[in-house]
C-alpha positions in Angstrom: 26.0 16.5 10.5 27.5 14.4 7.8 30.9 15.8 8.9 30.4 13.9 12.1 30.6 10.5 10.3 33.5 8.5 11.7 36.1 6.6 9.7 36.0 2.8 10.1 39.7 2.6 9.2 40.5 4.7 12.2 38.1 3.0 14.6 38.8 -0.6 13.6 42.4 -1.3 12.8 41.7 -4.6 11.1 38.8 -3.4 8.9 40.9 -4.0 5.8 42.0 -7.4 7.0 38.4 -8.6 7.5 35.7 -9.2 5.0 32.0 -8.4 4.8 30.8 -10.2 1.6 32.0 -12.7 -1.0 31.1 -12.0 -4.6 28.6 -14.2 -6.3 31.2 -16.0 -8.3 33.2 -16.6 -5.1 36.4 -15.1 -6.6 36.4 -11.7 -4.8 35.9 -10.5 -1.3 34.7 -7.1 -0.1 36.6 -5.8 2.9 34.7 -4.6 5.9 36.0 -1.1 5.4 34.8 -1.0 1.8 31.3 -2.3 2.7 31.0 0.2 5.6 32.1 3.1 3.4 29.5 2.1 0.7 26.8 2.0 3.4 27.9 5.4 4.6 27.6 6.7 1.0 23.9 5.5 0.9 23.2 6.7 4.4 24.4 10.2 3.3 22.5 10.0 0.1 19.2 9.2 1.9 20.1 11.8 4.5 20.4 14.5 1.8 17.5 13.4 -0.4 15.1 13.1 2.5 16.4 16.2 4.3 16.9 14.1 7.5 18.9 16.9 9.1 15.6 18.9 9.4 13.9 16.0 11.0 16.7 15.6 13.5 16.3 19.2 14.4 12.6 18.7 14.8 13.1 15.8 17.1 15.6 17.7 19.2 13.3 20.6 19.5 10.3 18.5 20.6 12.0 15.8 22.6 14.6 17.6 24.6 13.8 20.5 26.8 17.2 22.1 26.9 20.5 20.4 26.5 24.0 21.8 26.1 25.7 22.2 22.7 28.1 19.4 23.6 25.3 17.0 24.5 23.5 17.9 21.2 26.7 17.3 19.3 27.1 13.8 20.8 23.5 13.0 20.1 23.8 13.9 16.5 27.1 12.0 16.2 25.4 9.0 17.6 22.6 9.2 15.0 25.0 9.6 12.1 27.3 6.8 13.1 24.7 4.0 13.5 25.6 3.0 10.0 29.4 3.2 10.7 29.2 0.6 13.5 26.5 -1.6 12.1 28.8 -4.4 10.8 31.8 -4.0 13.2 30.9 -7.4 14.6 32.0 -9.0 11.4 35.5 -9.0 12.8 34.2 -12.0 14.7 36.8 -14.8 13.8 34.0 -17.3 13.6 32.1 -15.2 11.1 35.3 -14.7 9.1 36.0 -18.4 9.1 32.4 -19.8 8.5 31.0 -17.0 6.2 34.0 -15.5 4.6 36.3 -18.6 4.4 39.0 -16.4 6.0 41.3 -17.4 8.8 41.6 -14.6 11.3 42.4 -14.3 15.0 41.3 -17.9 15.8 42.5 -17.4 19.4 39.5 -15.0 19.8 36.7 -17.3 18.6 33.6 -16.5 20.7 31.6 -19.2 22.5 29.0 -21.3 20.7 26.1 -19.1 21.8 27.5 -16.2 19.8 29.0 -18.5 17.1 29.2 -16.5 13.8 26.7 -13.9 14.8 27.8 -10.3 14.2 24.9 -7.9 14.8 24.9 -8.2 18.6 28.7 -7.7 18.6 28.3 -4.6 16.4 25.7 -3.2 18.9 28.2 -3.6 21.8 31.0 -2.0 19.8 28.7 0.9 19.2 27.7 1.1 22.9 31.3 0.9 24.1 32.4 3.8 21.9 29.5 6.2 22.7 29.2 5.4 26.4 32.8 6.5 26.7 32.0 9.7 24.7 28.9 10.4 26.9 30.8 10.0 30.1 32.9 13.0 29.2 29.9 15.3 29.8 29.7 17.1 33.1 25.9 17.1 33.5 24.6 13.8 35.0 21.1 14.4 33.7 22.4 14.8 30.1 24.6 11.8 30.5 21.7 9.6 31.5 19.5 11.0 28.8 22.0 10.4 26.0 22.8 6.9 27.4 19.1 6.1 26.8 19.6 6.8 23.2 22.9 5.0 23.0 21.1 1.8 24.2 18.2 2.4 21.7 20.6 2.9 18.8 22.6 -0.1 19.7 19.3 -2.0 19.7 18.7 -0.8 16.2 22.1 -2.2 15.1 21.4 -5.5 16.9 18.2 -6.0 14.9 19.3 -4.9 11.4 19.1 -8.4 10.1 15.9 -9.4 11.8 12.5 -8.2 12.9 11.9 -5.5 15.6 11.4 -7.2 19.0 10.7 -5.6 22.3 13.4 -3.2 23.3 13.3 -4.6 26.9 14.2 -8.1 25.7 17.4 -6.7 24.1 18.2 -4.7 27.2 17.7 -7.7 29.5 20.1 -9.7 27.3 22.8 -7.2 28.3 22.5 -8.2 31.9 22.0 -11.9 31.4 18.7 -11.7 33.4 16.4 -12.2 30.4 13.5 -14.3 31.5 13.6 -16.1 28.1 17.2 -17.1 28.7 18.7 -14.8 26.1 22.0 -13.6 27.4 23.8 -12.8 24.1 24.3 -9.2 25.1 26.3 -9.9 28.2 28.3 -12.7 26.3 29.0 -10.2 23.5 30.2 -7.6 26.1 32.6 -10.2 27.6 33.9 -11.2 24.2 34.6 -7.6 23.2 36.5 -7.0 26.5 38.8 -9.9 25.4 39.0 -8.4 21.9 40.1 -5.1 23.3 42.8 -6.6 25.5 44.1 -8.5 22.5 44.3 -5.3 20.4 45.7 -3.2 23.2 42.5 -1.3 24.1 42.0 -1.7 27.8 39.3 0.9 28.4 35.8 -0.6 28.8 32.5 1.0 29.7 30.2 -0.3 32.3 26.7 -1.3 31.2 23.6 -0.5 33.2 22.2 -3.2 35.5 18.7 -1.9 35.6 16.4 -0.4 32.9 13.5 0.7 35.1 14.5 4.4 35.1 15.3 4.4 31.3 12.0 2.7 30.3 10.0 5.0 32.6 12.0 8.2 32.1 9.4 9.7 29.8 6.4 8.0 31.3 4.8 11.2 32.4 5.4 13.1 29.1 2.9 14.0 26.4 1.7 11.2 24.2 3.0 12.8 21.0 6.5 12.8 22.6 6.3 9.0 23.0 5.2 8.7 19.3 8.2 10.9 18.4 10.6 8.4 20.0 8.8 5.5 18.3 8.8 7.2 14.9 12.4 8.4 15.1 13.7 4.9 16.1 11.7 3.4 13.3 13.2 6.0 10.8 16.8 5.2 11.8 16.2 1.5 11.6 14.7 2.0 8.1 17.6 4.1 6.9 20.1 1.6 8.2 18.5 -1.4 6.6 18.0 0.5 3.3 21.7 1.6 3.3 22.9 -1.9 4.0 20.7 -3.4 1.2 21.7 -0.8 -1.4 25.4 -1.1 -0.6 25.3 -4.9 -0.7 23.3 -4.8 -4.0 25.9 -2.4 -5.5 28.8 -4.7 -4.6 27.0 -8.0 -5.6 25.1 -6.8 -8.7 26.8 -3.6 -9.7 23.5 -1.8 -9.2 23.9 1.7 -7.9 20.7 3.4 -6.7 21.1 7.1 -7.4 17.5 8.2 -6.6 14.9 6.8 -4.2 11.8 7.7 -6.2 11.8 11.4 -6.0 9.4 13.2 -8.4 11.5 14.6 -11.2 10.5 17.6 -13.3 7.6 18.4 -11.0 6.8 21.6 -12.8 6.4 19.6 -16.1 3.9 17.2 -14.5 1.9 20.1 -13.0 1.9 21.8 -16.4 0.5 18.7 -18.1 -2.1 18.4 -15.4 -3.2 22.1 -15.7 -3.5 21.7 -19.5 -5.9 18.7 -19.3 -9.4 19.4 -20.5 -10.9 19.2 -17.0 -8.4 21.6 -15.5 -8.7 24.1 -18.3 -12.4 24.1 -17.7 -11.9 24.7 -14.0 -9.5 27.5 -14.5 -11.7 29.2 -17.1 -14.6 29.0 -14.6 -12.4 30.4 -11.9 -11.6 33.5 -14.0 -15.1 34.1 -15.2 -17.5 33.0 -12.5 -15.9 32.0 -9.2 -17.2 32.3 -6.6 -20.8 32.1 -7.5 -23.4 33.9 -5.4 -24.9 31.6 -2.8 -28.5 32.0 -4.0 -27.5 31.4 -7.6 -25.5 28.3 -6.6 -28.5 26.8 -4.8 -30.4 26.9 -8.1 -27.5 25.4 -10.1 -28.5 22.3 -12.0 -25.1 21.4 -13.5 -23.3 19.1 -11.0 -19.9 19.9 -12.6 -20.3 23.5 -11.5 -20.7 22.4 -7.9 -17.7 20.1 -8.2 -15.7 23.1 -9.6 -16.8 25.4 -6.8 -15.8 22.8 -4.2 -12.5 22.2 -5.9 -11.6 25.9 -5.8 -12.9 26.4 -2.2 -10.6 23.6 -1.1 -7.7 25.0 -3.0 -8.1 28.5 -1.6 -8.4 27.1 2.0 -5.2 25.1 1.6 -3.3 28.1 0.3 -4.4 30.0 3.4 -3.1 27.3 5.6 -0.2 25.8 3.5 2.2 25.5 6.4 -0.1 23.2 8.4 0.2 19.5 8.3 -3.2 17.7 8.7 -6.1 18.5 6.4 -9.6 17.2 6.3 -11.5 17.1 3.0 -15.1 16.4 3.7 -17.2 16.3 0.5 -20.4 14.6 -0.8 -20.2 11.3 -2.7 -19.7 12.0 -6.4 -18.3 15.5 -5.9 -14.8 14.8 -7.4 -12.7 14.3 -4.3 -10.0 12.4 -6.2 -9.3 15.2 -8.6 -9.4 17.8 -5.8 -6.9 15.8 -3.8 -4.6 15.5 -6.8 -4.7 19.3 -7.2 -4.0 19.9 -3.5 -1.0 17.5 -3.7 0.5 19.6 -6.5 -0.2 22.8 -4.6 1.9 21.5 -1.8 4.7 20.6 -4.2 4.7 24.1 -5.8 5.1 25.6 -2.3 7.7 23.3 -0.8 10.5 22.0 -3.1 11.5 19.4 -0.4 8.3 17.5 -1.1 9.0 15.0 -3.8 6.8 12.0 -3.2 3.0 11.4 -3.0 1.2 8.5 -1.5 -2.5 8.0 -2.5 -3.9 5.5 0.0 -7.3 3.8 -0.3 -9.3 1.2 1.7 -9.7 -1.2 -1.1 -7.8 -2.4 -4.2 -10.7 -1.5 -6.4 -10.3 2.1 -5.4 -6.6 1.9 -6.1 -7.4 0.6 -9.6 -10.0 3.2 -10.2 -7.7 6.1 -9.3 -4.9 4.6 -11.3 -7.3 4.8 -14.3 -8.0 8.5 -13.4 -4.3 9.3 -13.4 -3.9 7.4 -16.7 -6.7 9.6 -18.3 -4.8 12.7 -17.3 -1.2 11.6 -18.0 -1.6 8.5 -20.1 0.0 9.8 -23.2 3.1 10.9 -21.4 5.3 7.9 -20.7 7.8 10.0 -18.7 5.1 10.9 -16.1 3.4 7.5 -16.0 6.8 5.9 -15.4 6.8 7.7 -12.0 3.4 6.2 -10.9 3.3 2.8 -9.3 0.5 0.7 -7.9 1.8 -1.2 -4.9 -0.2 -4.3 -4.1 -0.3 -8.1 -4.8 -2.6 -7.7 -7.8 -0.3 -5.9 -10.3 3.2 -6.8 -11.6 6.3 -5.1 -10.1 7.0 -1.8 -11.9 10.1 -1.5 -14.2 12.1 1.6 -14.6 11.5 3.1 -18.0 15.1 4.2 -18.6 17.6 1.4 -19.1 20.3 3.6 -17.8 18.6 3.3 -14.4 19.5 -0.3 -14.2 22.6 -0.7 -16.2 21.5 -1.0 -19.8 20.8 -4.6 -21.1 22.2 -6.4 -18.0 19.3 -8.7 -17.0 20.6 -9.3 -13.5 20.8 -5.5 -12.8 17.4 -5.1 -14.2 15.7 -7.5 -11.9 17.7 -6.4 -8.9 16.6 -2.8 -9.5 13.0 -3.8 -9.9 13.1 -5.8 -6.6 14.8 -2.9 -4.7 12.3 -0.4 -6.0 9.4 -2.5 -4.8 11.0 -3.4 -1.4 11.9 0.2 -0.6 9.0 2.0 -2.4 11.3 3.8 -4.8 8.4 5.3 -6.7 7.6 9.1 -6.9 3.8 8.5 -6.8 2.5 5.5 -5.0 -1.1 4.2 -5.1 -1.8 1.5 -2.5 -4.1 0.5 0.4 -4.5 1.3 4.0 -3.1 -2.1 4.8 0.2 -1.4 3.0 0.6 2.0 4.7 -0.2 0.6 8.1 2.3 -2.2 7.7 4.9 0.4 6.8 3.9 2.5 9.9 3.5 -0.3 12.4 4.6 -3.7 11.2 7.5 -5.2 13.2 9.0 -7.4 10.4 12.0 -6.0 8.7 10.3 -6.0 5.3 7.5 -3.9 6.8 9.9 -1.1 7.7 11.9 -1.0 4.5 10.0 2.0 3.1 9.4 3.9 6.3 12.1 6.5 5.5 10.2 7.3 2.2 7.5 9.0 4.2 9.9 11.9 5.1 8.8 15.1 3.3 6.0 13.4 1.5 2.3 13.9 0.9 -0.2 11.2 2.1 -3.8 11.3 0.8 -5.9 9.0 3.0 -9.3 8.1 1.6 -12.1 6.8 3.9 -9.8 6.2 7.0 -13.0 5.8 9.1 -13.9 2.6 7.2 -11.9 0.6 9.7 -12.8 -0.3 13.3 -13.5 2.8 15.3 -11.9 1.2 18.4 -8.5 2.3 16.9 -9.4 5.8 15.7 -7.9 7.5 18.7 -4.6 5.7 18.2 -4.6 6.3 14.4 -5.1 10.1 14.7 -2.5 10.4 17.5 0.1 8.6 15.5 -0.7 10.5 12.3 -0.4 13.9 14.0 2.9 13.1 15.5 4.3 11.5 12.3 3.2 14.5 10.3 5.2 16.9 12.5 8.2 14.7 13.0 8.6 13.5 9.4 7.4 16.7 7.7 4.4 14.9 6.1 1.4 16.6 4.6 -1.7 14.5 5.3 -5.0 14.9 3.6 -7.8 12.8 5.1 -10.9 12.7 2.8 -14.4 11.2 3.0 -18.0 11.9 2.5 -18.7 10.9 6.1 -15.7 12.2 7.9 -15.7 12.2 11.7 -14.1 15.1 13.6 -11.2 13.0 14.9 -9.8 16.0 16.8 -12.2 15.1 19.6 -10.2 11.9 20.2 -6.8 13.4 20.7 -5.1 15.7 23.2 -2.6 16.8 20.6 -3.3 20.4 20.0 -1.8 20.6 16.5 -4.2 22.4 14.2 -6.1 20.4 11.6 -7.5 22.4 8.7 -11.0 21.7 7.3 -10.7 22.4 3.6 -14.4 22.9 3.1 -15.5 25.5 5.5 -19.1 25.7 4.5 -20.0 22.0 4.1 -23.8 22.7 4.0 -23.3 24.6 0.7 -22.6 21.2 -0.9 -24.1 18.6 1.4 -27.5 20.4 1.4 -27.6 21.2 -2.3 -30.4 19.3 -4.1 -28.0 17.8 -6.6 -26.3 16.0 -3.7 -28.8 15.9 -0.9 -31.9 15.0 -3.0 -30.2 13.1 -5.8 -31.4 9.9 -4.1 -34.5 9.4 -2.0 -34.4 6.9 0.9 -37.5 4.6 1.5 -37.7 3.0 4.9 -41.0 1.1 4.4 -39.3 -2.3 4.3 -37.7 -1.8 7.8 -41.1 -2.4 9.5 -40.6 -6.1 9.1 -37.8 -8.7 9.2 -36.9 -9.3 5.6 -36.6 -12.7 3.9 -35.2 -13.5 0.5 -38.8 -14.4 -0.7 -40.2 -11.1 0.4 -37.3 -9.2 -1.1 -37.6 -11.1 -4.4 -41.3 -10.2 -4.6 -40.8 -6.5 -3.9 -38.1 -6.2 -6.6 -40.0 -8.1 -9.2 -43.1 -6.0 -8.5 -41.3 -2.6 -8.7 -38.8 -3.1 -11.5 -39.7 -1.9 -15.0 -37.9 -2.0 -18.3 -34.8 0.2 -18.8 -34.0 0.2 -15.2 -30.8 -0.9 -13.4 -31.2 -2.3 -9.9 -28.5 -2.7 -7.3 -29.0 -5.0 -4.3 -26.5 -5.1 -1.4 -26.3 -7.7 1.3 -23.9 -7.6 4.2 -23.4 -11.4 4.2 -21.9 -13.0 1.2 -23.9 -16.2 1.7 -27.2 -14.1 1.5 -26.0 -12.4 -1.7 -25.1 -15.8 -3.3 -28.4 -17.4 -2.4 -30.4 -14.4 -3.7 -28.4 -14.4 -6.9 -29.5 -18.1 -7.5 -33.1 -17.2 -6.7 -33.3 -14.2 -9.0 -31.7 -16.0 -11.9 -34.7 -18.3 -11.8 -37.4 -15.7 -11.2 -36.7 -12.9 -13.7 -36.0 -12.5 -17.3 -33.7 -9.5 -16.6 -30.0 -10.2 -16.7 -28.8 -10.9 -13.1 -25.1 -10.4 -12.1 -23.3 -10.8 -8.8 -20.3 -9.1 -7.3 -18.7 -10.3 -4.0 -15.3 -10.5 -2.4 -14.8 -13.6 -4.6 -14.8 -11.4 -7.7 -11.3 -10.5 -8.9 -10.4 -7.1 -10.2 -10.8 -8.3 -13.8 -14.2 -9.9 -13.0 -15.4 -6.7 -11.5 -14.3 -4.8 -14.6 -16.2 -7.3 -16.8 -19.3 -6.9 -14.7 -19.1 -3.1 -14.9 -18.7 -3.2 -18.7 -21.8 -5.5 -18.9 -23.8 -3.1 -16.7 -22.8 -0.1 -19.0 -23.9 -2.0 -22.1 -27.3 -3.3 -20.7 -30.4 -1.1 -20.5 -31.9 -3.3 -17.7 -29.9 -5.4 -15.2 -30.0 -6.6 -11.6 -26.7 -6.5 -9.8 -26.5 -8.4 -6.5 -23.5 -7.5 -4.4 -21.9 -7.4 -1.0 -20.1 -4.4 0.6 -17.5 -4.4 -2.2 -19.9 -2.3 -4.2 -19.8 0.6 -1.7 -16.5 2.1 -2.9 -14.3 1.9 -6.0 -17.0 0.6 -8.3 -17.9 3.2 -10.9 -21.5 2.4 -11.7 -24.7 4.4 -12.0 -27.8 2.6 -11.1 -31.5 3.6 -10.9 -32.8 1.7 -7.9 -31.1 0.4 -4.8 -31.9 -2.1 -2.2 -29.7 -2.4 0.9 -29.5 -4.5 4.0 -29.1 -1.8 6.7 -25.7 -1.7 8.5 -23.5 1.4 9.3 -24.6 4.9 8.4 -21.3 5.4 6.6 -22.1 2.4 4.4 -25.6 3.6 3.7 -24.2 6.9 2.4 -21.6 5.2 0.3 -24.2 2.8 -1.2 -26.4 5.8 -2.1 -23.5 7.1 -4.0 -23.9 4.3 -6.5 -27.5 5.4 -7.3 -28.3 8.2 -9.8 -24.7 9.2 -9.8 -25.1 11.5 -12.7 -28.0 13.3 -11.0 -30.0 13.4 -14.3 -33.0 11.5 -13.0 -34.7 10.3 -9.8 -33.0 7.7 -7.7 -34.5 5.7 -4.9 -33.0 3.3 -2.3 -35.1 0.8 -0.3 -33.5 -0.2 3.0 -34.4 -3.5 4.6 -33.3 -5.5 7.6 -32.1 -9.1 7.1 -28.7 -10.1 8.5 -27.3 -9.0 11.9 -25.0 -6.0 11.4 -23.9 -6.2 15.0 -22.2 -9.5 14.4 -20.7 -8.6 11.1 -19.2 -5.3 12.4 -18.4 -6.7 15.8 -16.3 -4.2 17.8 -17.6 -1.2 15.8 -20.3 0.7 17.7 -21.7 2.0 14.3 -23.0 -1.5 13.7 -25.2 -1.4 16.7 -29.0 -1.1 16.3 -29.1 2.1 18.2 -27.1 3.8 15.5 -28.9 2.2 12.5 -31.7 3.3 10.2 -34.2 1.5 12.4 -34.0 4.6 14.6 -35.8 7.7 13.3 -33.1 10.1 14.4 -30.6 8.2 12.3 -32.8 8.5 9.2 -32.9 12.3 9.8 -29.1 12.4 9.8 -28.9 10.4 6.6 -31.4 12.7 4.9 -29.7 15.9 6.1 -26.2 14.5 5.6 -25.3 15.8 9.1 -22.6 13.3 9.7 -20.6 15.6 12.1 -23.6 15.5 14.4 -23.8 11.8 14.1 -20.2 11.3 15.1 -19.9 14.0 17.7 -23.1 13.2 19.6 -23.1 9.4 19.2 -20.0 7.6 17.9 -17.0 9.6 19.1 -18.1 9.7 22.8 -18.6 5.9 22.7 -15.1 5.5 21.2 -13.6 7.9 23.7 -15.3 6.0 26.6 -14.0 2.7 25.3 -10.5 4.0 25.0 -10.6 5.2 28.6 -11.7 1.9 30.0 -9.7 0.3 32.8 -8.4 -2.6 30.8 -5.9 -3.5 28.1 -7.8 -1.4 25.7 -7.0 1.8 27.5 -5.4 4.1 25.0 -3.2 6.0 27.5 -1.9 2.7 28.9 -1.1 1.5 25.4 1.0 4.6 24.7 2.8 4.5 28.1 3.3 0.8 28.2 3.8 -0.3 24.5 4.8 2.8 22.5 7.1 4.5 25.1 8.9 1.2 25.9 9.2 0.4 22.1 7.3 -2.9 22.2 7.2 -3.2 18.5 5.3 -6.6 18.2 2.6 -5.3 20.6 2.2 -2.0 18.6 2.0 -4.0 15.4 -0.7 -6.3 16.8 -2.8 -3.4 18.1 -2.6 -1.4 14.9 -3.6 -4.2 12.6 -6.5 -2.9 10.4 -7.9 -6.4 9.6 -8.0 -9.3 12.1 -8.8 -12.4 10.2 -9.3 -15.5 12.3 -11.5 -17.4 9.9 -8.8 -20.0 9.1 -9.2 -20.0 5.3 -7.3 -21.9 2.7 -6.4 -20.9 -0.9 -7.8 -23.0 -3.8 -6.6 -22.4 -7.3 -9.3 -23.3 -9.8 -7.8 -23.9 -13.3 -10.0 -22.5 -16.1 -10.0 -20.1 -19.0 -11.1 -16.4 -18.5 -11.4 -13.4 -20.6 -8.5 -10.9 -20.2 -8.6 -7.1 -20.1 -7.8 -7.0 -23.8 -10.4 -9.6 -24.7 -7.7 -12.3 -24.9 -8.2 -15.8 -23.4 -6.1 -16.4 -20.3 -5.6 -20.1 -19.4 -5.2 -20.6 -15.7 -3.8 -24.1 -16.2 -0.9 -22.7 -18.2 -0.2 -20.1 -15.6 -0.1 -22.9 -12.9 2.4 -24.9 -15.0 4.5 -21.8 -15.5 4.4 -21.2 -11.7 5.6 -24.8 -11.0 8.4 -24.5 -13.6 9.6 -21.2 -12.1 9.7 -22.6 -8.6 11.7 -25.6 -9.7 14.1 -23.5 -11.8 17.5 -23.4 -10.0 19.4 -21.7 -12.8 18.1 -18.1 -12.6 19.4 -15.5 -10.1 17.5 -14.8 -6.9 16.3 -11.3 -7.8 15.0 -12.5 -11.2 13.2 -15.4 -9.6 11.5 -13.3 -6.9 10.4 -10.6 -9.4 9.0 -13.2 -11.8 7.3 -15.1 -9.0 5.6 -11.9 -7.7 4.5 -11.0 -11.2 3.2 -14.5 -11.8 1.3 -14.4 -8.5 -0.4 -11.2 -9.6 -1.8 -13.3 -12.6 -2.7 -16.2 -10.4 -4.9 -14.1 -8.2 -7.5 -14.3 -10.9 -7.9 -18.0 -10.2 -7.4 -18.2 -6.4 -10.4 -18.4 -4.1 -10.6 -18.6 -0.3 -12.5 -21.5 1.4 -13.0 -22.5 5.0 -10.3 -25.0 6.1 -13.2 -27.3 7.0 -14.1 -27.7 3.3 -13.3 -31.2 2.1 -12.1 -31.8 -1.4 -9.6 -33.7 -3.4 -7.0 -31.4 -5.0 -5.0 -32.4 -8.0 -1.8 -30.8 -6.6 -0.6 -28.7 -3.7 2.3 -26.3 -3.7 2.9 -24.5 -0.4 -0.4 -23.3 0.9 -2.2 -23.3 -2.5 -4.4 -26.2 -3.5 -4.8 -26.8 -7.2 -7.9 -28.2 -8.9 -7.4 -28.6 -12.7 -11.0 -28.8 -13.9 -12.1 -25.5 -12.4 -14.8 -24.6 -14.9 -17.3 -27.0 -13.4 -17.6 -24.8 -10.3 -18.8 -21.7 -12.2 -22.1 -20.8 -13.8 -22.8 -19.3 -17.2 -21.9 -15.8 -15.9 -18.6 -16.9 -14.6 -19.8 -16.8 -10.9 -18.3 -19.3 -8.5 -20.9 -21.8 -7.1 -19.4 -22.7 -3.7 -22.1 -25.2 -3.0 -20.9 -27.5 -5.8 -17.4 -27.7 -4.3 -18.7 -27.9 -0.7 -21.3 -30.6 -1.5 -19.0 -32.9 -3.5 -17.3 -34.3 -0.4 -18.6 -37.8 -1.2 -17.5 -37.6 -4.8 -14.0 -36.5 -3.9 -13.5 -39.0 -1.2 
């Protein structure tokens, strides 16, 4: 397909007379032909590295019924040359004059509506060329079908400097009948006709006057076909923007990106993994004992033997189904899912050499941090391996490439440009991040969201606890994931201790493989099923803080660690204040206010103490590696109850107990999630039985999934089929983005930076006031280059997160300074107690003092 790439010098006679960029020192100019050829180089490089030719063949096979070889050739030529035409519009004399300081064809300056714009002109140049090509086909049906794609691809070109808007808005601009008054498309068309006459090219193509047939052409098709169109459009947009950025960076900074974060020396990494202590133990057991007889396994007291059996069961099942795409790993809490998932990832890579990237995706940053530590324990002594692993979130600094040759030796400008590009385009072989990051990449409509979408091609995605988000979107999630897996050649492992059978929600018949065939072998084993006993006695009454305090103080004894979870932060904070006064035991608290470093400090304290009471919110349910003796939990969703019980008697060396109580209204907190309703809570005897037997498939299949399916079939805007027909098929990117948001936060919060000193990870003192001053100085520094400034700001913001807290916008206080949306209070220590816990009441009650 690369041979189909056209030459700009042949297509645009003036491409060497016009310019695309001016060097940073203003002394040199890059010709339009040079920039386009550089973009083509990166497009081809991505094309090869990501094996995009295979994805195009997949799209053709699934999307087209049967088309002629001539039509297929034009379709592929259209795909490959999106990058060729993307900047043709820079021949605009106004662009040349205003942006390039170059006098060129001033008699062809467009009207003021177009001005110096170039993307919309590039889109029409593309359309003109390919509509002419398509019209040479004999078959009318094929012509109309390929014209659909010509318009979609011209839309991609028109948006390559901006966010993805609704396709229909762009199409309407081509007729001048856009309800919002945007007629740039038709104006661009008229200007190009003048341009062609000036340059002796009289032939023009007619544009469509109506889009009804195009937008509805596939309206009766299968849903996965609509997702294919969405995913393929998004992929091409991502490739175009990446190629453009890389090419511009190479010209401006001299930074040439030769790889896009592919795993290098995969065999070596796997060899290091297999020679770790845990893996050697597993392989020895595999040779000598696996599989253990069922009766003997039931009597097994060593939990590590059970973890090993499950690890090997999953590995064997994957090998039997290695060519499938979607895999479910359902395993009990504390059974070693993370190590099993890592092994499965490497198994894929051994089988398919095209797979060179792994995404480990978790619901919370605490889990990201925890699993980064797990990887560090395995590979920590090998810098070459660890240099290929990156955490992508706002809490850690941007990762640097280990080898100076990757960014041009000692050149500081090249270094920062490379760091920034790597982060923007996810140029890391192994990525650890959150569901939110992944979903922004899959569905976000801003340009920055889509930067890394092409990196998903031929990758492995391990999704942990995907059901932790609102179930009203499960049907859409599984539908998108199945189609993406097939189109982009992605292997997806979805893992959880409470995994619903999402197959029930989709009509897509693509097989999903359950990696643990005999789940009862593990879920019913005493080491997992009876490790913790649930006590429901407190559910007979509405709980108050006074009654809860009395029960805990009566039941706790020396050398016991107690965990108490509330579902409202306010309740947790109030109970913390009460317990500090009522008991001599150390009392700690962990909420959403607690930073990653604070949580680490709390965990370290818990491990050091023989007796402790930890009061927490839902943040304790996942990603917090603690082992407590007694638990108290405000009842909410059944998934949450199981996750909480995973924090109790984790080592299975003693007897654990959890007391469930009823205080705050779960229905309000988990609004929109049927699992938060009373009928599915532990107030109901049948739900207690499910928790005891760990029969979560029954819970979901008989209760939750039918309710989700019914909601998705409702005759309103929530109807799932309507969403795919109306929004996905018509490429309404902002609407898709809005619907697929995982977190909807309408609390109207403000960010307050509380300057104080805290203890760092290496026991050093970190002064938040000095970091604030450093932040101010960096913002005001106009002497450093853009890429260096952005990288340093992002890295500094990762440090600042330790000191930033969210408050209601109604909170009244007098800040010392404000920069952007951050309010700064210098004397932050006064708002924290002796344990370093924020006391919100002090701030919120000091209105009179501040005013």
